N, C-alpha and C positions, 0 to 999 in steps of 0.2 A: 435455897429456902430451908429453914429449920423445920424439925418435926412439929414443934409447937405452933409455928406460923401456919403450917398446912392444916393442922387440926382445927385451927380457929375458924376456918371458913367451911368446915365440913357440913354439908346440908343434912337435915334430919333423914331424909330418904335419898337413895341412889337415883340419879336422873341420867338421861343420855347427855353426853357431852355437847350435842348440838343445841340443847335446850338451855344451857347455861348462859349467863350474861358474858359478854366479851371479857370483862376483867377476870371472871372466874375461869374462862377458857384459857386465858394467858397463864394463870396459876397452874392449871391442870398440865398444860403444855410444858411449862418449866419443870415441874415435878417429874413428869415422865422422863425427860431427858436426863434429869439428875439421877434418877433411879437406874437409867441405862448406863450411866458412866460407873455405877457401882457394880456392874456386871450381871444385873438381873436379867433373866430371859423375858421375852414378850409376855408370856402367860403370867409370870410373877408380877411384872409391872401393871398389868391390867387389874390384877386382884388388888394390889396395893392402892391404886387409884380409887377403887370402889371403897376400900376400907378406910383410907385416910381422908378422901375428899368427896366420897359419895358420887363419883362421876363414872359413868360407863362409856368407855372408849372402844371403838372397834379395832381389831388387830390391824386392819389395812390403815386406818388413820395413824395408828402408833408407828407403823412402818414408814409412812410418809414423813412423820416428824423426825424419826431417827435418821433417815436418808437426806434430810433437809429439803424435801420436795414441797412442804407445805408448813405454814405457820398461821396461827389465829388471826394475825393482823394482815396476812397476805402481802400485797405490795405496799401496804402503808408504811413499812419500814423505809421505803425509798424516800419518804418526805424528810427533809431537813430544813428547819426554819432559818433560811438565809435571805437576806434583803435582795430582792430582785424586783424588776418592773412588773413581772407576772404576778408575783405574790401581792405586791401593793395594789395592782389592779383588782385582784380577787377580793381583797379586803374592802375596797371601795364598792364593789358590786354587793358584797355581802351586807354592807351597811345600807344598801338601797333595796333593790329588787331581789337579790339573792336570799337563799334561806338554808338553814341547817336543820335536819331532823334525823331520827333513828328509826329503822325498821325493826320493830320489837320482835318479829318473827325470825328474821335472818341475822339480826344484830349488825346490819350494815349502816355505818355512820355516813350519811349522805350529805353532799354539798350540791345544791341544785338551783337552777334558774329556769324561768319560763318567760317568754317574751313574744311579742308579735314580730319583732325585727330579727330576721335570720343572721344578719351581720353581728349583732349584739351576742346572740347565742354562740356563734362560731368563735368570736374573740374570747368569750368566757371559757369555752371549752378548750381552746388553744392554750390559754394560761393555765387552766386546771390540769390539763394532761401533761404539760411541761413540768408543773410543780411536783406532781406525784409520780412522774416518769411512766406514764401509761399510754397506751394507744388512744386515738381520738374516741370519744363516746358516741354511741348512737343517739339520735334525737327522734323525738315523735311528736305529733300534734295532738292537742287536747281534744276529747271528744265533743264534736259540734262546735268547736271554737278555734280561733285563729292562732292561739299561742303555740309556740315551739318550745318543747321541754328537753332539758338535758340534765343528767344526774351523774355525779362521780362519787366514789366511795373511798374514804380514807379515814381511819380512826385517828391517826395523828394530826392530819390537817384539820379534821373536825374539831379536835381538842384545842388545837392552836387558834382557830378562829373564834372559839367559844370563850376565850380568855377576856378578862376586863379590857376595855379599849386602851387604857393607859399603857398596857403591856405590848400593844400592837404599834403604838406611835413610833418607836425606834425603827421599825421596818419600813414605815411610811416616810420618815424624815431622813432616811439613810443618805439620800442624795436628791437633787432636783428631779432627776428622771423618775425616781420612785414617788416623789410627791405628785408629779404630773400624772403618773399612771394611776395613783390612787384617786385623784381628782376626776380623771376621765371615767374611771370605773363607777364613781358615785354619780357623776352627772349623766353618764349613759343610762343609769337607772332612774334617776329622779329629776332630770331637768326637763324644762319646757322651753321652746324657742318660738317666740312670736314672729309674726310675718314682718314686723318691724325690725327684728334682729335682737331684741332684749332677751336675756336668758335668766330663768328663775329656777330654783330647785326647793323642793319641799320635803319635810321629814317631821316625824313626831319627836325626835330627839333635838331639843333646842341647843343643847350643849355641843352636839356634833356639828350642827350648822355653824355655830360660832367658831368651832375649830377650822371648818372649811374656810370661813371668811378670813381667818388669820393666815392661812396658807396661801389663799389667793392674793392677799395684799402683800405679804412678805416676800413671796417668790416671783410674783408677776406684776405687782403694782395694780391689781385689779380690785376696785373698791366695790362693795356690795352693801345694799341697804337691808335692814332687818336684824335678826329674825322677827318677823311680825306674825301675828296670829292669823292663820288663814282660814281655819274652820275648827269649831269646837268639838269635843268629845260628845258622841250621841247624835251628831248630825248625819243626815243620809247623803250618800253619794252614789253615782253610777259609773262603774268602770267597764268599758267595752260591753255595754248592754246588761251588766249584771249589778243589781242593787246591794249596797253594803251600808253598815252603820259604823261610823268611826268609833274606835275604842280608846282613842286618846286625842288630845289637842294636837293639831297639825300647824307647823310654822313654815314660813317661806323667806328665802333670801332672794334678792334680785340684783343684777348687774345691768347697767345701761348699755346700749348698743355700741357706744364708743369703745367698749372694751372687747367687742365681738372678735375683732381681728386678733388681738392678743391671745384670747381664749382659744381660737381656732388654731393658731400656729403653735402655741406652747403646750396646750393641753390636748386639743384634738376632740373630734367627735366621731365616734365609731359608727353610729347609726346613720345610714345614708340620707334618709328622709329628712332628718334634723340638720345634717351637714349641708345639704342642698338649700334648705330654707335659709341657713345662716349665710352661706355663700351668696345667695340671691340679694339678701338684704344688704350685704356689704357692697356688692356690685352696684346696686341701685343708689346707695349712699355716695359712692365714688362718682356716679354720673351726675348727681346733683351738685356735687362740689365742682 
């Protein structure tokens, strides 16, 4: 980084390194290592960081940087955007029940899921942990509610998932296994399986549902109806005992029960209660035949 580039981001007042945004922390980290390669002592580097970037860094933190024991992004460097089933599944979940947010106090870039189904949370965490090369994450229950929560932190994965959806499609369409993993992630999040065995999925993104329809038809010959308007923006709904007001129109696609077996075999259902319901409907249909 040049001297000019460094001075361009200098704050008006010096602040603690920990209170900087993650982007500015990366700049400070880079500049510190650059100054070290020039032969400056620790005390000289700390002074220069304050003068150039307005950032106060502790001597112990600088020591960790120099010895390669810590970096602003932590283990986030381990993530590389390669097309895998785990990544495709995570994209599918993120387009459904998953969420992305940032803790503004710690600048942790979080990928999270909450669900009443432990199998769903476990599969999400398995894929997440493998993608960012981390140990499995701790889960916890929401206060007074049945949901199970899990959160993983990775700046690079967070940035990847935040891209426009068009840029994610090559990772989804890499192969049929990735396509099926993406579909399973989305349907694990958003599907509803009736007692008769029909499968539906709803979402506020109509174009996303149309994309799912094309994948289902092209890769598995599964025909779906819709997307049709399910509920309008502003209507009230109740989810697990809590009242909400929809902030967007919601659309739904449906597939007939004749496609249930193909869906179960090719795509799969992670959540046991839904899988059991689908298997029972298929078994009863077979007995009727």
